[in-house]
C-alpha positions in Angstrom: -2.5 5.1 1.5 -2.2 2.1 -0.8 -4.0 4.0 -3.6 -1.7 6.9 -3.3 1.4 4.7 -3.7 -0.1 3.0 -6.8 -0.8 6.4 -8.3 2.8 7.6 -7.6 4.1 4.4 -9.2 1.9 5.0 -12.3 3.2 8.6 -12.6 6.8 7.4 -12.3 6.1 4.9 -15.0 4.7 7.4 -17.4 7.5 9.9 -16.9 10.4 7.5 -16.9 9.1 4.9 -19.4 10.3 2.1 -17.1 8.0 -0.9 -17.0 9.0 -2.0 -13.5 7.0 0.8 -12.0 3.9 -0.4 -13.9 4.5 -3.9 -12.7 5.0 -2.8 -9.1 1.9 -0.6 -9.2 -0.3 -3.4 -10.6 1.0 -6.0 -8.1 0.5 -3.5 -5.2 -3.0 -2.8 -6.4 -3.8 -6.6 -6.4 -2.5 -7.2 -2.9 -4.9 -6.4 0.0 -2.9 -4.8 2.7 -4.5 -5.6 6.1 -5.6 -2.8 8.5 -3.2 -2.7 11.5 -4.3 0.7 12.9 -7.8 -0.2 14.1 -6.8 -3.2 16.3 -3.9 -1.1 17.8 -6.3 1.7 18.7 -8.7 -0.8 20.4 -5.8 -2.2 22.4 -4.8 1.3 23.5 -8.4 2.2 24.5 -8.7 -1.1 26.5 -5.4 -0.5 28.2 -6.4 3.0 29.1 -9.7 1.7 30.5 -7.9 -0.9 32.6 -5.4 1.7 33.9 -8.2 4.1 34.7 -7.0 6.8 32.3 -9.5 8.9 30.4 -9.9 7.9 26.8 -10.2 10.7 24.2 -12.2 9.6 21.2 -10.9 10.9 17.8 
């Protein structure tokens, strides 16, 4: 997802000739965004196990 945002900012910078999009894209590419989805999926699976619900693997 992060790569797609950086690519869109690069395209905007090329077509609009605004340097702020280049700067934002480079800064976003340097920042490592943590993964929030995997821990949330594990919490959901554990809660379903405790509740006795059947877990559907994806």
